N, C-alpha and C positions, 0 to 999 in steps of 0.2 A: 271435309276441314275448315276450322270454326278456327275463329281468332278472340285473345282472355285478354281481358287489359287487368293489369297489375297493381300491383296497391301503386308503383313507381309511377304507374300512366306511360309503359310498359306494355303496347301489341306482342303479343304471342301467340305464332298458329298452332295449335292442338289440332290432332286427329279423337275426332267423338268419334265411338263405342258407339259399332251400327248392332241394329236388332237382333242380327244372327246368334251373333258370340255376345252376348247380352244375354241370351232365350241360353244358350250352353253356358256358361256362366250358371246361371238360374240352381238348369235342372243338375249342376255337378255339387251345389249348396243344399239343394231338396234331398237327392242324394244321402250325402253327410248326417244331412238333421232326419231325412228319415231313421234313417241307422243305430245314427246317435240315440235316438228315442226309445225304437225298440227293444234297443240292449239297458239302455236304462230302467225302461217297463219290467223283463224281464227279470231284471238283478228285486226289486222292489216289490213284482209279485210272489220271488222266492220268500222273503222277509215276508211280506204280508202277515201269515197266518202268529208270526209271536206279535204284531201290533192289533193297537183299534183300528178297525174300519174308520172308523173318521179321521185318523194319521194317515193312515194309508190313501186316502183320493187327497188328500189336500199334499203331501209326496209328489199324488201324479201331476195335478193341477200346476207344484213349481218344479220340476222337470220339463212341463208343454211350455210354459212361461221362457224360459231359463236357454232351451231350445233354440226353439221360435224365435225369439227377441234378444238372448245374451250372445244366439251363435255370431249373427253377425254385427251386431256390435263390439262385441271386445275384440272384434278379429278384423271389421276396418278401423278401428280406434284405435291397435297395439302396430297394426302394418299401414301407416297411412295411406288406408282407403280399398284396403285388396282383402278379399276371401280368400279359400282353398280354394272356390267357382273362375273365378277372379282373376288367383295367381297365377293358373294351369295356363288362361286361354290369355294374359299377359293386359288386364282389364284394370282399373285402379278407379278409384273416387278421390273428385280433386272437389273445388270449392270454386265456386264463378270467379273468383278474382284469378286463379290458378294453386292458391296455399292449398297446402295437406286439410285433410278431412278433418274438422276436431267430431270429440267428443258427443258437444249436442248435435250435429248432424250425422253422428250415423246414428243417435237413439230416434231422430225423427225419422231416418230413414230406415229405421227397426220394425217399431210401428206402424207405420204406411205398409211396413210391407207384409203382417200379418197380417190387413184389410184389405189389401190388392189381391197375393198370392194366396192366403192359405180360405179365407173370407169367400173369397167373393173370383178363387180362378185366373184370379192375374186376367180378368177383363179389362178394369180399369188401366190396367198399368199399358198393355197392350195399346189402348185406345188411344192414353196421352202422349205411350210413344210416337205411333204414330203424326199427329198432330203435328208432336209438339220439332222447331227447328232445330233445335240440340240432340233428342230423341230421348227426353228429359219425363221418369212416370213421376206418379201424385211424389212420390218421398222426395222424389229430389227437387220436385219443384219449389216446396213447402218448407226444406231444409237449404234450398242455396245451393246445389252443388252440379257436379256434370262427369257425367261415367267417362272417360277419353281409353284409351287402347298406344299403350307404350312400347305394339312391332312394328310400327310402321318402317317403311324404307325410309335411310337417314338419305337425303339432300344434300348432297355440298354445293357451292357457288362454283366459280371460276378460280383455279388457282393464283394467290396473291404473287403484283409482284413485287419486289424492292423498289424503292423509291431512290431513284439517282444518285441525290442525294447524303443521303447515307448505307451507299451500298458501301462504305472502306469502314465506315468506321459501326457497322453491322462485325464483317469478319472477323471481329478482336471480340464480340461478344461470348459472356462466360453462360453455356445454354445447362449446364450440367442440371441445376438444381429449379427448372423451373417445369411446376407440378402440371402433369393433360389440364387441371381442372381448371388453369387460373389461363392455360391455350385458350379451353376450349368457351372458357365465358371469352377472351376478349375476339375469338373467330368468327363466337353467335351478333356481338357486336358490332364489329367491322360488315356482317351477313342483312345488321335492320339497321345500317346507317342510315339509308336514306327515308327511312321510314318513323323517326326519331324528331320527337320537334329540335331547334336549335337546339334552347336552354337543359333542355335531359340529354339531350345529343353529347351538349361540353360537360356538363356532368359526369355523365355517367364513362366516357371514355378518359376522362380527368381521374376517377374513381379505378377505373380496371388497372389503367397507366401507373397507376402508383403501385399498387400492388402487384405488379406487373413487375416495377423496378426493385424492388427488397432479396427476389431471389435474381435477377438480370441484372452483371455487369460488364463492361463501366458503363457509368450514368449515362442519361443522354444529352448531344450536344446542346446549348440553350434556344429555345423558340421553337422548340419541334413541336407542331399538335401532336394532341393524341392519339387519333387514328393514322396520322403518320409511324409515330416511334411504336406503334400496336403494331403494324404492318407490317416492315422492319425486319420486327422481334419472330415474329410470323412466318416469314420468308424465308432469313434464315435458316432457321428452322426447320423448313421443310426442306431446306437446298443438300441440309450435313446429312437430315435423315434419310433422303433419297441417294446421296451421293456415300453415305455405308451400307443402302443395300445395294447399290450398284457394284462396290467394294465386295460383298461378300461373294454378289453373283460375281464377277470374274476371279476371283483370290483360287487357282489349283493345288495341293495338293506340297507344304511345305519341306522342300528338302530336308533328310535329315542327318543334322549336326553329327562330326564322327572327335572326342574327348583328345585334345594335345597330348602331342609327348614325340617318341620317338616311335618308327613302324619298320613293322619288317621290312624287310628284303626279299622281295619278288622270286620268280624263276631267272636261273641263274647272276644272283646274286645284284639285280637293279633291283633302284629304289619300287615301289608301290605306285610312286605319279607317270615312272619312261615306262612302265611291262604293255601300252598303247602306243606308242610309236612306233611307225618304222625304223629299219633297219637304215643305218646309215650307206651312203652306194657307195661301188668298187672305185679303190685310189683314192679316195677323199679321208680326211683327219678327220678319224673318230672323234665326233662333239659330244662336247663336253656335258652332264647332268648336275643341270641347274635345281635345287628344287625351286619348290615357288617361295614367292615375300612370305612371309608372316602377315595375313588379312590385321587392325586395325581392330578392337573391338569396337562397337557399336556407339560405343556411351564412354567416359574418358572422364574419371574424378575431375573434380577444381580445387586446384587445391589452392590451398589453405594462406591467407593472408597473415604473417602478423602481426599481431593489437597496436602495432605502437604503431604501422604504417597503416593501422582506416583512418579515414579522417570521418567527422565526425559530419553530419547532413540534414539538417533538417526533414524532415522530411511535410509534403508538396501540404498548402491547402488542397479539403475533398469539395466538391461539392453534392450539392441532394443529387438522388438520386431520377427522380425528376419534376421536373417544376414546370409546370404549366406556361405558354407564353404570355406573356403581359405580366408576370409574376417575377422580377427578382428573389434570385438566393438569396437565404439568409445570410447575417452579417454582412451582404455589399449591398453599397451605394449605388443603385442605377441610376446613369449616365443621362446627363440634358441629351436631347434628340439634335446636330446638329442645328449650324440658322441654313433655311432653304430659300431660296432668291426667289422669286416671281416670275416667273415665262412668261413669253413676251406670244398672244396669241397672238398663234397667225392666222395669214388673208383667209379667210371662206371661200371657197369655190362659187362660182353663180350658179345656180337653183339647177337651174338646165345641167351640167355639168361637174353638179356631188354627185362622188360614186357609193352606192350601196353601203351603210354599216352592215355586218355580220356581228352576234355577240361574240365574243370572249368567250373563249371552252373557261368555265369558273374555276379557280385557285385559290391557296390560301396565302398570308405570308411566307416568303422564301419558298415558291414556286412549288408548295406541293400537292398531286394531284389527288382527289377526294377520290373512297375505294367506290371501285365496279359497282 
């Protein structure tokens, strides 16, 4: 594992590709290149008798350069750092800051690859990969890139706990439009919360919370920190998914509904709902068969109210989806805080009997505890 610092000063942990997987990917690419080069050479050789020998030699040289240099450059540029071999092994070439590979970087790697693998049999690449901490060959050093593995095991942190102050509000959330990508970004931010500086932590939290509030309703209560808002939404989403899966696992086969209407009489003229009832004992009056009461439909249509009886009620003013703490909502004037009266200082105990003070747990305004 290695840490990559992005352009936003965020430390991202990536899995650097190991030497055996890179060697296997290179072997697949070389087999593809050699096969393509042999097929193109046979095709040109079949048509060589129709053209000038000098033209045939020029075509051979152009095909060699196109296959040896153009193949890795074109594939890695169009597929964002993947060739056929890297695609088969789950590898990708990225820049040192974690951004996708560009054409200039792919060209440097392709030109250096001709020297490292085809002219010097891969010796410089092997020595450089063993010396480098990130397993970089000469082409990666010149281009400023690193090869990472995308098939590592996913590691999830402990499940997020619902803040008690937001439990009632989270139960009313509408989460059907929340994209999976936004939820994954929020979870990664909460996982890396302690690794970020306070300024970056607040800026990223407000940005992710604002993006999530476009898909979640109703809006958050005023004064909620970004991490508490994101934690409440993700915890409620996880709870609903768990409940839905539990209901699916425990639901049995649904009872078959029969259409309404008159039922045919059973044997002896008895209705079908009385066919399984035991006979009445001797000496007692026969029981009167009462059909079951008709069931109410699961949904009763709402009765329409005439327009004359309706009262026009102006809509309630809406507040913004998410407002970070310390900022007033647009169109509202923040009220000044109430004046506070200085409280007298209590008399301090003598130095010998003063108890040892314990550091309080870190909290934020409102009593919200940062994510673990």
